[in-house]
C-alpha positions in Angstrom: -54.8 9.6 3.2 -58.8 10.9 4.5 -60.6 8.4 5.8 -63.0 7.6 3.1 -59.5 7.0 0.9 -58.6 4.9 3.7 -62.2 3.0 3.7 -61.4 2.4 -0.6 -58.4 1.6 0.0 -58.4 -1.4 1.7 -60.5 -4.3 -0.4 -62.6 -2.1 -2.1 -61.4 -2.7 -5.7 -63.3 -5.4 -5.7 -66.4 -3.9 -4.5 -65.8 -0.9 -7.2 -65.9 -2.9 -9.8 -68.7 -4.7 -9.0 -71.0 -2.1 -8.4 -69.5 -0.2 -11.2 -70.5 -3.3 -13.4 -74.1 -3.3 -12.1 -74.8 -0.1 -11.9 -73.4 0.7 -16.0 -75.1 -2.8 -17.4 -79.0 -1.8 -16.0 -78.7 2.3 -16.8 -77.9 0.9 -20.2 -80.7 -1.9 -20.3 -83.3 0.5 -18.3 -82.1 4.3 -20.2 -84.8 5.9 -21.6 -85.1 8.9 -23.7 -83.5 10.7 -21.1 -82.6 9.2 -17.5 -83.2 5.4 -16.9 -87.2 4.0 -17.1 -88.2 1.0 -14.6 -92.0 0.9 -14.3 -93.3 -0.5 -11.8 -94.6 -4.9 -12.8 -93.5 -4.3 -16.1 -91.5 -6.4 -18.0 -88.1 -4.2 -17.6 -88.7 -4.6 -14.1 -88.9 -8.2 -14.2 -85.7 -8.1 -17.1 -83.8 -5.7 -14.6 -84.7 -8.7 -11.3 -83.7 -11.5 -13.9 -80.0 -9.8 -14.7 -79.5 -9.2 -10.6 -80.2 -13.2 -10.7 -77.7 -14.0 -13.1 -74.8 -12.0 -11.7 -75.9 -13.4 -8.1 -75.7 -17.2 -9.6 -72.3 -16.6 -11.2 -71.0 -15.1 -7.3 -72.1 -18.7 -6.3 -75.6 -16.9 -3.9 -78.3 -18.5 -3.7 -81.6 -17.0 -5.5 -85.4 -17.3 -5.0 -88.4 -15.0 -5.3 -91.1 -13.8 -2.6 -94.5 -14.5 -3.7 -94.5 -11.2 -4.7 -92.4 -12.1 -7.1 -89.4 -9.9 -5.6 -86.3 -11.7 -6.3 -84.1 -12.8 -3.4 -80.4 -13.3 -2.3 -77.9 -15.1 -0.2 -75.0 -17.0 0.7 -75.8 -20.7 0.5 -74.2 -21.4 4.3 -77.2 -19.4 5.5 -79.9 -21.8 3.8 -81.0 -23.1 7.4 -80.7 -19.9 9.5 -84.1 -19.3 11.5 -84.4 -15.6 11.4 -82.3 -13.4 9.3 -81.9 -9.6 8.7 -83.2 -8.3 5.2 -81.0 -5.5 3.5 -83.5 -4.7 1.0 -84.6 -2.0 -1.8 -86.0 -1.7 -4.8 -85.3 -1.5 -8.5 -88.2 0.4 -10.0 -88.0 4.0 -10.9 -89.2 7.3 -11.7 -90.0 7.9 -15.9 -87.1 9.5 -17.0 -85.5 8.9 -13.6 -81.9 8.5 -12.3 -80.6 5.5 -11.6 -79.5 4.7 -8.8 -82.2 5.5 -6.9 -83.3 1.9 -5.1 -80.6 0.5 -7.1 -78.1 1.0 -4.6 -79.8 -0.9 -1.8 -80.0 -4.3 -3.4 -76.4 -3.5 -5.5 -74.9 -2.6 -1.9 -76.4 -5.8 -0.4 -75.3 -7.8 -3.0 -71.4 -6.5 -2.4 -72.1 -7.4 1.7 -72.2 -11.0 0.4 -70.3 -11.2 -2.0 -67.6 -9.4 0.3 -68.1 -12.1 2.7 -67.3 -15.1 0.7 -64.2 -13.3 -0.4 -63.8 -12.9 3.5 -65.4 -16.5 4.6 -69.1 -16.3 5.1 -68.6 -16.9 9.1 -67.8 -13.1 9.4 -71.8 -12.1 7.9 -74.6 -12.7 10.4 -78.0 -14.4 7.8 -78.6 -11.7 5.9 -81.1 -11.7 3.0 -80.8 -9.5 -0.2 -84.2 -8.2 -1.2 -85.0 -6.6 -4.5 -88.2 -5.2 -4.2 -91.2 -4.3 -6.8 -93.2 -1.2 -7.2 -92.1 1.4 -4.4 -92.5 4.4 -6.6 -95.7 5.7 -7.0 -95.0 7.6 -9.9 -97.3 4.5 -11.7 -100.3 4.0 -10.1 -100.1 6.7 -7.2 -100.5 4.5 -4.0 -96.2 3.9 -3.3 -94.2 1.5 -1.1 -96.3 -1.6 -3.2 -94.1 -4.4 -3.3 -93.6 -3.7 1.0 -97.1 -3.2 1.7 -97.6 -6.2 -0.2 -95.3 -9.0 1.2 -96.5 -7.5 4.9 -100.1 -7.6 4.0 -100.6 -4.1 3.9 -101.5 -3.4 0.4 -105.9 -1.3 0.4 -108.7 -2.7 -1.8 -108.5 0.5 -3.6 -105.0 0.6 -4.0 -105.0 -2.7 -6.0 -107.8 -0.4 -8.4 -105.3 2.5 -8.8 -105.0 3.0 -12.5 -101.4 3.2 -14.2 -100.7 6.4 -15.6 -99.9 5.3 -19.1 -101.8 2.6 -20.3 -105.6 3.0 -17.8 -104.9 -0.7 -16.7 -105.4 -1.6 -12.7 -102.6 -2.2 -10.5 -104.2 -5.8 -9.6 -104.2 -6.5 -13.7 -100.3 -5.3 -13.9 -99.2 -7.4 -10.3 -101.3 -10.3 -12.0 -98.9 -10.3 -15.4 -96.3 -10.2 -13.1 -96.9 -14.0 -12.3 -98.0 -13.0 -8.6 -100.8 -14.7 -6.9 -103.2 -12.2 -6.2 -105.8 -14.1 -3.2 -103.5 -13.3 -0.3 -102.5 -9.9 -1.7 -106.6 -9.3 -2.2 -107.1 -10.6 1.1 -104.3 -8.4 2.7 -102.5 -11.5 3.8 -98.2 -11.5 4.1 -96.8 -13.5 1.8 -93.5 -13.4 4.2 -93.1 -15.0 7.9 -92.5 -11.9 9.6 -91.4 -13.2 12.5 -88.3 -14.7 11.1 -87.6 -11.0 10.1 -84.7 -10.2 12.9 -84.1 -6.9 11.6 -84.9 -4.3 7.8 -81.9 -2.6 6.9 -82.2 0.1 3.3 -79.3 1.9 1.6 -80.7 4.7 0.2 -79.0 8.0 -2.2 -79.8 11.1 -0.1 -82.5 12.7 -2.0 -81.6 16.3 -0.8 -78.5 18.7 -0.4 -77.5 17.9 3.5 -74.8 15.6 2.8 -73.3 17.6 0.1 -73.6 20.9 2.2 -71.7 19.0 4.7 -69.3 17.4 3.1 -70.3 14.1 4.1 -70.2 10.8 2.2 -73.5 9.0 4.4 -74.9 8.9 7.7 -77.4 7.2 9.6 -81.0 8.0 9.5 -82.9 8.7 12.5 -86.6 8.8 10.9 -88.8 8.8 7.5 -91.2 11.4 6.7 -95.2 10.2 6.0 -97.3 11.7 3.6 -100.9 12.7 2.5 -101.1 12.8 -1.2 -103.8 13.9 -3.6 -102.7 12.8 -7.5 -105.7 14.8 -9.1 -107.6 16.9 -7.2 -109.8 18.9 -9.6 -110.8 22.9 -9.4 -114.1 23.2 -11.2 -114.9 27.2 -12.6 -116.5 28.9 -15.4 -115.2 29.3 -19.2 -115.2 32.7 -20.7 -113.3 35.3 -22.6 -110.3 36.1 -21.2 -110.8 39.8 -22.3 -114.2 40.5 -22.1 -115.5 39.2 -18.4 -114.2 41.0 -15.5 -112.9 40.1 -12.1 -116.4 40.2 -10.4 -117.7 38.3 -12.2 -115.5 35.3 -12.9 -115.3 31.7 -12.0 -111.4 31.4 -12.8 -110.0 27.9 -11.2 -107.1 28.3 -11.9 -106.9 31.4 -9.8 -108.3 29.7 -7.1 -105.7 27.4 -7.0 -103.5 29.3 -6.5 -105.0 31.3 -3.8 -105.3 27.5 -2.4 -101.6 26.9 -2.7 -101.1 30.4 -1.1 -102.0 29.4 1.6 -100.7 26.7 2.2 -97.5 27.6 1.7 -97.9 30.6 4.4 -99.3 27.8 6.7 -96.3 26.1 5.7 -93.6 28.7 6.8 -96.3 29.5 9.9 -95.2 26.0 10.9 -91.6 25.5 10.3 -91.2 28.8 12.1 -93.2 26.7 15.0 -89.9 24.0 14.7 -92.6 21.6 13.2 -91.5 19.6 10.4 -93.1 20.0 6.9 -92.9 20.1 3.1 -95.5 20.5 0.5 -95.0 20.1 -3.5 -97.7 20.1 -6.1 -95.9 18.8 -8.7 -98.7 18.3 -11.7 -101.0 21.4 -12.5 -103.0 21.3 -15.9 -106.0 22.4 -17.8 -107.4 20.2 -20.4 -105.1 20.4 -23.5 -108.3 20.3 -25.6 -109.6 23.4 -24.2 -107.4 25.7 -22.9 -105.9 28.7 -24.6 -104.7 32.1 -24.4 -107.7 33.8 -24.6 -110.3 31.6 -23.0 -110.5 31.5 -19.6 -110.7 27.4 -18.1 -113.4 26.0 -16.8 -111.5 23.4 -15.1 -108.0 22.9 -13.4 -106.4 19.6 -11.9 -103.7 19.5 -9.6 -101.7 17.2 -7.7 -100.6 17.3 -3.6 -97.6 16.1 -2.0 -97.8 17.3 1.7 -95.1 15.2 4.1 -94.0 15.3 7.8 -92.1 13.7 10.4 -94.7 14.5 12.8 -98.4 12.7 12.6 -99.9 15.6 14.7 -98.7 17.9 11.7 -100.2 15.6 8.5 -103.3 15.8 11.0 -103.4 19.2 10.7 -102.4 19.8 7.3 -105.6 18.0 6.1 -107.9 19.7 8.4 -106.4 23.0 7.2 -106.2 21.9 3.5 -110.2 21.8 3.6 -110.9 24.7 5.4 -108.7 26.6 3.0 -110.9 25.3 0.2 -114.0 25.8 1.8 -113.2 29.7 1.9 -111.8 29.3 -1.3 -114.8 28.0 -2.9 -117.0 30.9 -1.2 -114.6 34.0 -2.3 -114.1 32.6 -5.7 -117.2 30.5 -6.4 -115.5 27.4 -7.7 -116.3 24.0 -6.7 -112.8 21.3 -5.4 -113.6 18.4 -6.2 -110.9 15.6 -4.0 -110.0 12.4 -5.5 -108.9 9.7 -2.5 -106.3 10.1 -0.4 -103.4 8.0 -0.2 -101.7 8.4 3.1 -98.7 7.2 5.1 -97.6 7.7 8.7 -94.0 9.0 9.4 -91.8 5.7 11.3 -89.1 6.1 12.8 -86.1 4.0 12.8 -85.5 1.9 15.4 -83.2 3.7 17.8 -81.3 0.1 19.2 -80.4 -0.4 15.4 -79.0 3.9 14.7 -76.9 3.5 18.0 -75.1 0.2 16.4 -75.1 2.0 13.2 -73.4 5.4 14.2 -70.7 2.6 16.2 -70.5 0.5 12.6 -69.9 4.3 11.0 -67.0 4.7 13.5 -65.7 1.5 13.3 -65.1 2.2 10.1 -63.2 5.5 10.2 -66.1 8.1 9.7 -67.8 10.1 11.9 -71.1 9.3 13.2 -73.9 12.0 11.2 -77.3 11.3 11.9 -80.3 12.9 9.6 -84.0 12.5 9.0 -85.2 11.6 5.3 -87.6 13.7 3.6 -88.2 11.0 0.6 -90.2 8.2 1.9 -88.6 4.1 1.7 -89.9 0.6 2.3 -88.0 0.7 5.1 -90.8 2.4 6.5 -93.7 -0.3 6.0 -91.7 -3.0 7.8 -91.2 -0.3 10.6 -94.7 -0.5 10.9 -95.8 -3.8 10.3 -93.5 -4.2 13.7 -90.2 -5.0 12.3 -87.3 -3.1 13.4 -86.2 -1.2 11.1 -83.1 1.6 10.0 -81.8 3.2 7.0 -77.8 4.6 6.0 -77.9 7.3 2.7 -75.4 7.9 0.3 -74.3 11.3 -0.2 -76.1 12.2 -4.2 -75.6 15.5 -6.1 -78.1 16.8 -8.0 -80.9 15.6 -5.9 -83.6 12.0 -6.8 -85.8 11.4 -9.5 -84.0 12.8 -12.2 -81.4 11.5 -14.7 -78.8 13.9 -13.3 -78.2 11.9 -10.5 -74.5 11.8 -9.2 -73.5 9.3 -6.5 -69.5 8.7 -6.2 -69.0 5.3 -5.9 -66.1 5.8 -3.5 -68.9 7.7 -1.7 -71.1 4.3 -2.0 -68.4 2.0 -0.4 -67.7 4.2 2.4 -71.9 3.9 3.4 -71.5 0.2 2.1 -69.0 -0.3 4.8 -71.4 1.0 7.7 -74.0 -1.5 6.5 -71.1 -4.5 6.3 -69.9 -3.3 9.7 -73.6 -3.5 11.3 -73.7 -7.0 9.7 -70.6 -8.5 10.3 -70.3 -11.4 13.3 -68.7 -9.6 16.7 -69.6 -12.9 18.4 
């Protein structure tokens, strides 16, 4: 019997049953044409929180909503605790996304609480499980909205960001969700950060490393920061595809391709120096009212997402982007129009917490393994707010932000065991 099989065998049939129930029910309730869609600050997101609330109350847990309308859960025995550990993640998803991204962390926290009730509440240190709203940037542009609001770090410009479907502002949507916005607009924290001892987050891995290494779970060392542009516009000049010679063209699509190729070459160079970087342009398009096979377009719009674990590398890429744009403008007679930059700084997980999670991993019968996170997470916001933070990853096939996320429940329980081992009262 392998280490993971021994872990699953010990008392985890209840845990697997709870996890399967919660994952399957929420997937069914939030299903879309493909995958799931739980838009940030939507009725669907609210109903998901209410479903988790109903489950938690049946388990005898305390449930309440904070000023950001995030759901919180704890053991009744911990009501009087002056300080506590937060185990948190988010309930929203990208459009047509996978069911486990974010939700796995909340379910893991709830399983830690229900396991403690089975074993005796005194086995667990004071814990609040936090089900956050609005982590994904897919709906409004800014990321980590719920955790930024809680910690007083949501910028006024972010509140003016508009929803990708209805065009209304983030401020409007948050107000509709029942959030009293005065403190949010003023940048005041919605919770007492001094009471939070630690922030922990369990999350599916969003890349292939754990699959390749055949490891069910890992401890996270740090989280990449990012520079994002939702819509950069390149403006050229329309023309007939057959009648305008190359020398006379002002083709914005080829200019965009030229720019991205230059950035790609720089990416390769930076990796060759041993630095960390990823670069993506996930949204590209000409005007659908105008574009045609036989027409040189006059504009093209594209997104840009640059990520690194190094703040210096991000700064270098920002400067490089500006230089290369100016060069492409001169050579191809086009103009780039920038939207507002969205920026998140890299975050390092607390070294002492990483060591303690590794020890918990070993106690759970797993070989300790530490890796960096390519994706961003709410843990980065709590870390930047001065709260010691750390993460645990679960192996997940087929990546993330797609309906084919595939997390085995045995892997999920193995990762939850690491979390629980850290939270155990070992006095």
